[in-house]
VOVO-453091 format. One record per residue (C-alpha): residue number from 1; x, y, z. Coordinates in steps of 0.05 Angstrom, whole numbers, plus 32768, in hexadecimal, padded with zeros to 4 digits. Layout:
N
(atom NUM (X Y Z))
...
end
This chain:
173
(atom 1 (8703 8597 88EA))
(atom 2 (874E 858D 88EC))
(atom 3 (8761 85BE 88B4))
(atom 4 (874C 8606 88A9))
(atom 5 (8757 861F 8862))
(atom 6 (8754 8668 884F))
(atom 7 (8747 867F 8808))
(atom 8 (8733 86BE 87E2))
(atom 9 (86EB 86D2 87EF))
(atom 10 (86B8 86B1 87C2))
(atom 11 (86E9 867C 87AB))
(atom 12 (86D3 8649 87DF))
(atom 13 (86B6 8617 87AC))
(atom 14 (86F8 8615 8785))
(atom 15 (8720 8610 87C5))
(atom 16 (86F4 85D8 87DF))
(atom 17 (86FF 85B1 879E))
(atom 18 (874B 85BE 87A1))
(atom 19 (8755 85A8 87EA))
(atom 20 (8727 856B 87E2))
(atom 21 (8750 8554 87A5))
(atom 22 (8791 855F 87CB))
(atom 23 (877A 8539 8809))
(atom 24 (8762 84FF 87DD))
(atom 25 (87A5 84FD 87B9))
(atom 26 (87C8 84FB 87FD))
(atom 27 (87A0 84BD 8811))
(atom 28 (875F 84D4 8832))
(atom 29 (8728 84B6 8808))
(atom 30 (86F0 84DB 882D))
(atom 31 (8706 8520 8846))
(atom 32 (86CD 854C 885F))
(atom 33 (86D7 8592 8844))
(atom 34 (86A3 85C6 8859))
(atom 35 (8699 8610 884C))
(atom 36 (868F 863B 888A))
(atom 37 (865F 8675 8892))
(atom 38 (869D 86A2 888B))
(atom 39 (86B2 86B7 8846))
(atom 40 (86F8 869E 8834))
(atom 41 (86FB 8666 8867))
(atom 42 (86EE 861C 8860))
(atom 43 (86FC 85E2 888F))
(atom 44 (8711 859A 8882))
(atom 45 (870E 855B 88AA))
(atom 46 (8740 8527 8894))
(atom 47 (8758 84E6 88B1))
(atom 48 (87A0 84FA 889F))
(atom 49 (87CF 8520 88CF))
(atom 50 (87C0 856A 88C3))
(atom 51 (8807 8581 88D3))
(atom 52 (8824 854D 88A2))
(atom 53 (87F3 8565 886D))
(atom 54 (880C 85AD 8875))
(atom 55 (8855 8597 8870))
(atom 56 (8847 856B 8833))
(atom 57 (8821 85A4 8811))
(atom 58 (885B 85D4 881E))
(atom 59 (8889 85A3 87F9))
(atom 60 (8856 859D 87C1))
(atom 61 (8852 85E9 87BA))
(atom 62 (889E 85EE 87B8))
(atom 63 (88A1 85B8 8782))
(atom 64 (8863 85CE 875A))
(atom 65 (884F 8616 876D))
(atom 66 (8813 8613 873D))
(atom 67 (87F5 85D6 8761))
(atom 68 (87D1 8601 8794))
(atom 69 (87A8 8639 8776))
(atom 70 (8770 8648 87A7))
(atom 71 (8788 8635 87ED))
(atom 72 (87AB 8670 880F))
(atom 73 (87B9 8657 8855))
(atom 74 (87B2 8611 8872))
(atom 75 (87B0 860D 88BE))
(atom 76 (87B1 85CA 88E3))
(atom 77 (8782 85C0 891E))
(atom 78 (878E 858C 8954))
(atom 79 (874F 8596 897E))
(atom 80 (870C 85B9 8975))
(atom 81 (86E5 85D8 89AE))
(atom 82 (86AD 8609 89BC))
(atom 83 (86BE 8653 89B9))
(atom 84 (86BF 865E 8A04))
(atom 85 (86FE 8676 8A28))
(atom 86 (86FA 863E 8A5B))
(atom 87 (86F2 8609 8A24))
(atom 88 (872C 8626 89FC))
(atom 89 (8757 8627 8A3B))
(atom 90 (8745 85DF 8A49))
(atom 91 (8756 85C9 8A02))
(atom 92 (879A 85ED 8A04))
(atom 93 (87A8 85C9 8A46))
(atom 94 (879A 8586 8A25))
(atom 95 (87CD 8596 89EF))
(atom 96 (8801 85B7 8A1E))
(atom 97 (8830 857B 8A1B))
(atom 98 (8840 8591 89D4))
(atom 99 (886C 85C8 89F2))
(atom 100 (88AA 85AB 8A12))
(atom 101 (88D0 85C9 8A4C))
(atom 102 (88FF 85FF 8A32))
(atom 103 (88D8 860B 89F1))
(atom 104 (88BF 8652 89E3))
(atom 105 (8878 865F 89CC))
(atom 106 (8848 8692 89B1))
(atom 107 (87FD 8695 89B4))
(atom 108 (87DA 86A7 8972))
(atom 109 (878F 86B5 8973))
(atom 110 (8768 86BC 8932))
(atom 111 (8721 86D4 8940))
(atom 112 (86E9 86CF 890E))
(atom 113 (869F 86DB 891E))
(atom 114 (86AC 86E0 8968))
(atom 115 (86AE 8717 899D))
(atom 116 (86D9 86EE 89CD))
(atom 117 (8716 8716 89E5))
(atom 118 (8759 8700 89C7))
(atom 119 (877E 8721 8A00))
(atom 120 (8756 86FC 8A34))
(atom 121 (8764 86B9 8A11))
(atom 122 (87AE 86C9 8A0C))
(atom 123 (87B5 86DE 8A54))
(atom 124 (8790 86A1 8A6F))
(atom 125 (87B8 8670 8A44))
(atom 126 (87FB 8692 8A51))
(atom 127 (87F3 8686 8A9C))
(atom 128 (87F3 863B 8A8F))
(atom 129 (8839 8639 8A70))
(atom 130 (8879 8647 8A97))
(atom 131 (889F 8649 8A54))
(atom 132 (88BB 8689 8A37))
(atom 133 (8893 86AE 8A03))
(atom 134 (88B4 86BE 89C0))
(atom 135 (8889 86E8 8991))
(atom 136 (88BD 86E9 8959))
(atom 137 (88DA 86A1 8957))
(atom 138 (88B2 8673 8984))
(atom 139 (88C0 8628 8985))
(atom 140 (8875 861B 8988))
(atom 141 (8836 8643 8979))
(atom 142 (87F5 863A 899F))
(atom 143 (87C7 8646 8964))
(atom 144 (877F 8657 8976))
(atom 145 (8750 865D 893B))
(atom 146 (870B 8678 894F))
(atom 147 (86D5 866B 891A))
(atom 148 (8695 8684 893A))
(atom 149 (867B 8650 896D))
(atom 150 (86B5 861F 895E))
(atom 151 (86FE 8627 896E))
(atom 152 (8738 85FF 8953))
(atom 153 (8776 85F9 897E))
(atom 154 (87BC 85E0 896B))
(atom 155 (8801 85E3 898B))
(atom 156 (8830 85E1 894F))
(atom 157 (8870 85FD 8933))
(atom 158 (886C 863E 890C))
(atom 159 (887D 8617 88CD))
(atom 160 (8840 85EA 88D6))
(atom 161 (8812 861F 88B9))
(atom 162 (8816 8624 886D))
(atom 163 (8813 8668 884D))
(atom 164 (8811 8657 8803))
(atom 165 (8824 869D 87EE))
(atom 166 (8861 86A1 881C))
(atom 167 (8878 865C 8805))
(atom 168 (8872 866F 87BC))
(atom 169 (8896 86B1 87CA))
(atom 170 (88D0 868B 87EA))
(atom 171 (88DC 866A 87A7))
(atom 172 (88EE 86AC 8786))
(atom 173 (891E 86C2 87BD))
end
């Protein structure tokens, strides 16, 4: 998986159809879109750059707000690992070059179907970075998405996560 898509509960089939069509229109002839065991969450594997997809979709929503009806949030994933603190730590280390010297960061953990401690993950990862933490306006976000036994990790800008509702709301401001 390199995209996590959230939707309203019980609208997974419609969301799957919508995201599959979008990815095909963007140039991926064979995206793999799968429901998860969790209501309101589907994953996608695409050969396209997940961060670029999110940015292109934001533009699409700003141009044609009605073009996305079922997708609520689209989160890019750079690497997938097992849901074990050591493995997550290792994966974040592999991506650590994404945060440059002098950039601020924040660690965001989304836990679903897991008893793993968010605080423990945050404290172990924070020790690896000498950079300053900024909870309000970080340059980069270490996004950790726990989906049961699998965890998606990405080090991205705050704007690389698409919240369709917030984007549509920004049009009326």
